[in-house]
C-alpha positions as CSV (number, residue, x, y, z in Angstrom):
1,X,79.9,106.2,135.5
2,X,80.7,109.3,134.0
3,X,79.9,109.4,130.1
4,X,82.5,107.7,128.4
5,X,83.5,109.1,125.2
6,X,84.2,107.2,121.8
7,X,87.5,109.0,121.1
8,X,89.8,111.6,122.0
9,X,93.5,112.3,122.3
10,X,96.2,112.3,124.7
11,X,98.4,115.0,125.4
12,X,101.2,115.9,127.3
13,X,103.3,118.7,128.3
14,X,105.5,117.8,125.5
15,X,102.5,119.2,123.2
16,X,101.8,121.9,124.8
17,X,105.5,123.2,124.8
18,X,106.0,122.7,121.1
19,X,102.8,124.4,120.2
20,X,103.6,127.2,122.6
21,X,106.9,127.5,120.7
22,X,105.2,127.3,117.9
23,X,102.9,130.2,118.8
24,X,105.7,132.0,120.2
25,X,108.5,131.9,117.3
26,X,107.1,130.0,114.3
27,X,106.4,133.3,112.2
28,X,107.1,134.2,108.9
29,X,110.6,133.5,107.7
30,X,110.5,130.5,110.9
31,X,107.2,129.3,110.0
32,X,108.2,126.2,108.2
33,X,110.4,125.0,111.1
34,X,108.0,122.6,112.7
35,X,106.4,121.8,109.1
36,X,109.5,120.8,107.6
37,X,111.0,118.7,111.1
38,X,107.2,116.7,110.9
39,X,107.5,116.0,107.4
40,X,110.8,114.5,107.8
41,X,110.2,112.7,110.9
42,X,107.2,111.1,109.5
43,X,108.6,110.1,106.1
44,X,110.9,108.5,108.1
45,X,108.3,106.6,110.8
46,X,106.7,105.2,107.5
47,X,109.9,104.4,106.1
48,X,109.8,106.5,102.9
49,X,111.3,109.0,101.3
50,X,108.8,111.8,101.4
51,X,105.9,113.4,103.1
52,X,104.2,116.2,102.7
53,X,101.5,117.7,105.3
54,X,98.1,118.9,104.1
55,X,95.0,120.1,105.5
56,X,93.7,116.8,105.8
57,X,93.4,112.5,104.6
58,X,91.2,114.0,101.7
59,X,93.5,116.0,100.3
60,X,96.3,113.9,100.4
61,X,93.9,111.7,98.5
62,X,93.2,114.4,96.2
63,X,96.7,115.4,95.4
64,X,97.8,111.7,94.6
65,X,95.3,111.4,92.2
66,X,96.0,115.0,90.5
67,X,99.9,113.8,90.5
68,X,98.9,110.8,88.8
69,X,97.1,112.3,86.1
70,X,93.6,110.9,87.2
71,X,90.6,112.6,85.5
72,X,88.0,112.5,83.2
73,X,86.9,108.9,81.8
74,X,89.2,107.2,84.0
75,X,87.6,105.0,87.2
76,X,88.8,104.5,90.1
77,X,88.3,101.4,92.5
78,X,87.2,101.8,96.6
79,X,85.9,99.3,98.9
80,X,82.1,100.3,99.1
81,X,82.9,100.1,103.3
82,X,84.5,103.2,103.9
83,X,83.9,107.0,104.6
84,X,83.1,109.3,102.0
85,X,86.6,111.1,102.1
86,X,88.2,107.6,100.6
87,X,86.3,108.4,97.5
88,X,84.8,111.9,97.5
89,X,88.1,112.7,95.6
90,X,88.0,110.5,93.0
91,X,84.6,113.0,92.0
92,X,86.9,116.0,92.3
93,X,88.7,114.8,89.7
94,X,86.3,113.9,87.4
95,X,86.7,110.3,87.2
96,X,84.3,107.7,88.3
97,X,84.1,106.0,91.2
98,X,83.8,102.1,91.3
99,X,82.9,100.8,94.7
100,X,84.3,96.6,95.2
101,X,82.8,94.5,98.3
102,X,85.2,94.0,101.5
103,X,86.5,91.2,102.6
104,X,84.6,89.5,105.6
105,X,87.3,88.7,108.0
106,X,89.4,92.3,107.5
107,X,86.2,94.3,106.4
108,X,88.9,95.9,104.2
109,X,88.9,96.0,100.3
110,X,88.5,92.5,98.7
111,X,91.0,91.6,96.4
112,X,88.4,88.9,94.2
113,X,86.1,92.0,94.3
114,X,88.6,94.7,93.2
115,X,89.8,91.4,90.2
116,X,86.0,91.8,89.1
117,X,85.9,95.6,89.2
118,X,89.1,95.9,86.6
119,X,87.9,97.6,83.5
120,X,90.4,98.7,80.4
121,X,89.1,102.3,82.4
122,X,90.8,101.6,85.5
123,X,93.3,104.0,86.6
124,X,94.1,103.8,90.1
125,X,92.7,101.8,93.4
126,X,92.0,103.4,96.5
127,X,92.4,100.4,99.4
128,X,91.5,101.8,102.9
129,X,93.0,100.5,106.3
130,X,89.9,100.5,107.8
131,X,89.9,101.1,112.3
132,X,93.4,100.1,111.9
133,X,93.0,96.6,110.4
134,X,94.9,96.3,106.9
135,X,93.5,94.6,103.6
136,X,95.2,91.3,101.7
137,X,98.4,93.5,100.7
138,X,99.9,90.8,98.5
139,X,97.0,90.3,96.7
140,X,95.9,93.6,96.0
141,X,99.2,94.6,95.1
142,X,99.4,91.7,92.5
143,X,95.9,92.2,91.0
144,X,97.1,96.3,90.7
145,X,100.6,95.3,89.2
146,X,99.5,92.9,86.7
147,X,96.9,95.5,85.5
148,X,99.4,98.3,85.6
149,X,96.7,100.3,88.3
150,X,98.5,103.0,90.6
151,X,98.1,102.0,94.3
152,X,97.2,105.1,96.6
153,X,96.6,103.4,100.4
154,X,94.0,105.4,102.7
155,X,95.9,104.7,105.8
156,X,93.8,107.1,107.7
157,X,92.8,105.0,110.6
158,X,95.9,103.0,110.6
159,X,99.2,105.1,111.5
160,X,101.1,102.1,113.5
161,X,100.0,99.5,112.1
162,X,102.4,97.0,110.1
163,X,102.8,93.8,107.7
164,X,106.1,92.1,107.7
165,X,107.9,94.4,108.8
166,X,106.6,97.5,106.6
167,X,104.4,100.2,108.0
168,X,101.0,101.3,106.9
169,X,101.3,104.3,104.2
170,X,104.0,102.6,102.5
171,X,102.4,99.9,100.5
172,X,101.1,102.0,97.8
173,X,102.7,104.4,95.1
174,X,101.0,106.8,97.7
175,X,99.8,106.9,101.4
176,X,97.2,108.9,102.7
177,X,97.0,109.8,106.2
178,X,94.7,112.0,108.4
179,X,95.4,113.7,112.1
180,X,91.6,114.4,112.8
181,X,90.8,114.9,116.7
182,X,89.5,111.5,116.3
183,X,92.7,110.0,115.3
184,X,95.9,108.1,117.1
185,X,98.0,111.0,116.4
186,X,96.1,114.7,115.9
187,X,96.9,117.9,114.8
188,X,93.1,118.6,115.5
189,X,92.6,118.8,111.7
190,X,95.2,117.6,109.1
191,X,96.8,115.0,107.3
192,X,99.5,113.9,105.6
193,X,101.1,112.7,101.7
194,X,103.7,109.5,101.4
195,X,105.5,108.2,98.7
196,X,109.2,106.7,97.5
197,X,108.8,109.0,93.9
198,X,110.3,112.5,94.2
199,X,108.0,113.6,91.2
200,X,105.2,113.0,92.7
201,X,106.9,114.7,95.9
202,X,107.6,118.0,93.6
203,X,104.4,117.5,91.7
204,X,102.0,117.8,95.2
205,X,104.5,120.4,96.9
206,X,103.4,122.9,93.6
207,X,100.0,121.8,93.6
208,X,99.6,122.4,97.4
209,X,100.7,125.6,97.0
210,X,98.3,127.6,94.6
211,X,100.3,126.2,91.6
212,X,103.9,128.0,93.1
213,X,107.3,126.5,92.5
214,X,108.7,125.7,95.9
215,X,110.9,128.3,97.9
216,X,109.2,131.2,95.4
217,X,109.1,134.3,97.2
218,X,108.1,136.5,94.2
219,X,104.1,135.2,93.7
220,X,104.9,133.6,90.2
221,X,102.1,131.0,89.7
222,X,103.1,129.0,87.0
223,X,99.5,127.2,87.5
224,X,96.4,127.0,89.6
225,X,96.5,125.1,92.5
226,X,95.6,124.6,95.7
227,X,95.6,126.2,99.0
228,X,96.6,123.0,100.8
229,X,99.4,123.8,103.5
230,X,99.6,122.8,106.9
231,X,100.0,125.5,109.8
232,X,103.2,125.6,112.0
233,X,100.9,125.2,115.3
234,X,99.2,121.6,113.7
235,X,102.8,120.7,112.6
236,X,104.1,121.2,115.9
237,X,101.5,119.6,117.9
238,X,101.6,116.7,115.2
239,X,105.6,116.3,115.4
240,X,105.3,116.1,119.9
241,X,102.6,113.4,118.9
242,X,104.7,111.9,116.2
243,X,108.0,111.6,118.8
244,X,105.5,109.3,121.2
245,X,104.3,107.3,118.3
246,X,105.2,104.0,120.1
247,X,103.8,105.1,123.4
248,X,100.6,106.3,121.4
249,X,99.8,102.8,119.3
250,X,101.0,100.8,122.7
251,X,98.3,102.1,124.4
252,X,95.8,101.7,121.5
253,X,96.7,98.2,121.5
254,X,96.2,97.9,125.0
255,X,92.7,99.5,125.0
256,X,92.2,96.5,122.0
257,X,93.6,93.8,124.5
258,X,91.3,94.6,127.8
259,X,88.4,94.7,125.2
260,X,89.5,91.3,123.3
261,X,89.8,89.3,127.0
262,X,86.7,90.3,128.1
263,X,84.1,89.8,125.3
264,X,86.5,87.7,122.5
265,X,85.1,84.7,123.4
266,X,81.0,86.3,123.5
267,X,78.8,83.9,121.0
268,X,77.9,86.2,118.2
269,X,80.6,88.8,118.2
270,X,83.4,89.5,116.1
271,X,86.4,92.0,117.1
272,X,89.2,93.4,114.6
273,X,91.3,91.0,113.0
274,X,95.3,90.9,112.8
275,X,96.5,88.8,110.0
276,X,99.5,86.7,111.1
277,X,102.9,88.5,110.3
278,X,100.8,91.7,111.1
279,X,100.7,94.4,113.3
280,X,97.0,96.2,114.0
281,X,97.4,99.4,115.6
282,X,93.7,99.3,116.4
283,X,92.9,102.9,115.7
284,X,89.1,102.0,117.0
285,X,87.9,98.7,118.5
286,X,85.2,97.4,116.7
287,X,82.8,94.8,117.2
288,X,80.1,93.3,114.5
289,X,77.3,91.3,115.2
290,X,75.5,88.5,113.8
291,X,72.2,89.0,113.0
292,X,70.8,85.9,115.0
293,X,71.2,88.4,118.1
294,X,68.6,90.5,117.1
295,X,69.6,93.6,117.1
296,X,71.2,96.3,115.2
297,X,73.5,98.7,115.2
298,X,71.5,101.4,115.5
299,X,69.1,99.5,118.4
300,X,72.6,99.0,120.4
301,X,74.3,102.5,120.0
302,X,71.0,103.6,121.4
303,X,71.1,101.2,124.7
304,X,74.8,101.9,124.9
305,X,74.0,105.9,125.2
306,X,71.3,105.4,128.0
307,X,74.4,104.1,129.8
308,X,76.4,107.0,129.3
309,X,78.6,105.0,126.7
310,X,79.1,106.6,123.4
311,X,80.1,104.3,120.0
312,X,80.2,105.4,116.4
313,X,78.0,102.9,114.2
314,X,80.4,101.4,111.0
315,X,80.5,102.9,107.7
316,X,77.3,103.0,105.6
317,X,78.4,101.3,102.3
318,X,78.9,104.4,100.0
319,X,76.5,102.9,97.3
320,X,73.9,103.3,99.4
321,X,74.3,107.1,100.5
322,X,72.2,109.7,98.2
323,X,75.4,111.1,97.4
324,X,75.7,108.2,95.0
325,X,72.3,106.4,94.9
326,X,72.5,108.0,90.9
327,X,75.3,106.6,90.0
328,X,75.1,103.2,87.4
329,X,78.2,101.9,89.3
330,X,76.4,102.3,92.6
331,X,73.3,100.5,91.6
332,X,75.7,97.9,90.5
333,X,77.3,97.3,94.0
334,X,74.4,97.3,95.9
335,X,73.6,94.3,93.6
336,X,77.1,92.8,94.3
337,X,78.4,93.5,97.4
338,X,77.3,91.4,99.8
339,X,79.6,91.6,102.4
340,X,79.3,95.3,103.1
341,X,75.8,94.6,103.2
342,X,76.0,92.4,105.6
343,X,78.6,94.3,108.4
344,X,77.6,97.4,108.1
345,X,74.1,97.0,109.9
346,X,75.3,95.0,112.9
347,X,78.8,96.8,113.5
348,X,80.0,99.5,115.8
349,X,82.9,101.3,117.5
350,X,83.7,100.4,121.1
351,X,84.8,103.5,123.1
352,X,88.9,104.0,122.1
353,X,89.4,107.5,123.4
354,X,92.9,107.6,124.5
355,X,92.1,108.2,128.1
356,X,90.3,104.7,128.3
357,X,91.0,103.1,131.3
358,X,90.6,99.2,132.0
359,X,88.3,100.4,134.7
360,X,86.3,102.2,131.5
361,X,86.4,98.9,129.3
362,X,85.2,96.8,132.5
363,X,82.5,98.8,132.3
364,X,81.5,99.0,128.8
365,X,81.6,95.3,128.2
366,X,79.2,94.8,131.2
367,X,77.5,97.1,129.8
368,X,77.1,94.8,126.2
369,X,76.8,91.9,127.7
370,X,74.1,92.7,129.7
371,X,72.2,94.6,126.4
372,X,73.2,90.8,124.5
373,X,72.0,88.6,127.0
374,X,68.7,90.3,127.1
375,X,68.4,90.5,123.2
376,X,69.1,86.4,123.1
377,X,66.6,86.2,126.0
378,X,63.7,88.3,123.8
379,X,65.1,86.4,120.7
380,X,64.3,83.0,122.2
381,X,60.9,84.1,123.8
382,X,62.5,83.6,127.7
């Protein structure tokens, strides 16, 4: 079996045609044609009034915090189990990240832990839709509304996920998406900020373009902003992918279904959760192993790699990283966040590239079963 990658896009002639047209025609006075089309179509897709294209999900979270006036002296609650891009913008604006625990079932922010982390200084919360999974949206929203806390939804990994008919990225005051090369919809690198607030939308337009008012052609900057714009080539690729989003998400769900039918019944293994009244877009099919199996994610990934299968490790708790270990909030989280520290050492993302076939899933599952059976036998002394 040839090496199986953990992630990768699905590019068709449509994407090639759109990007070719952008390369040929989308310059200077026409530079925003694809950007404008992509933003309008994306807002419609998510079900909100406004979408602003950006270089990354990180920049989307950054500008959301700035637009809401989050800064020094404020605290922002983030789940401990996520990629650092969810929390780094909190540090960019001079606020303090507070690391809450995750739920054992969804792997997303625990509403109970969120509540425990709230203080008079809490200004915002950033729930993360991890690997396509959604948190308990209603419970998190209830806590946030009760304490008048802003909600910035990190939907980087969940384009196409839904809860009660609403799309991921529409549950907060702002939503943030990623179009990294690993994502279901990709622009190579890129992101999008979504919101229903016209005030936030207009503020973000200024911040992303060096503090220049939209439409200004005389280079009169009203403040110091950021170079956070998406190129027409990226937008052309993104628009073509967005026009195929139902097909892309359907294939992600198909890949998960192939895995589920083969390994869901394995003892000591847990897969992504799909809550009632929800739809998981399954960006990455993910497994968490029971500690009793006697194999960690690092050991499992090494053995999978020896069989030409690339996997990714479950994220490390943010509070365990050198980047944050000096913070009192991280020290508190290391003592408090038992679920995140329980899950992280035993979770991996299985190959979920858009070119996955059922034959490849068969092979991955057979190798995985063999590794786990051998681990059980060693642990039993057989």
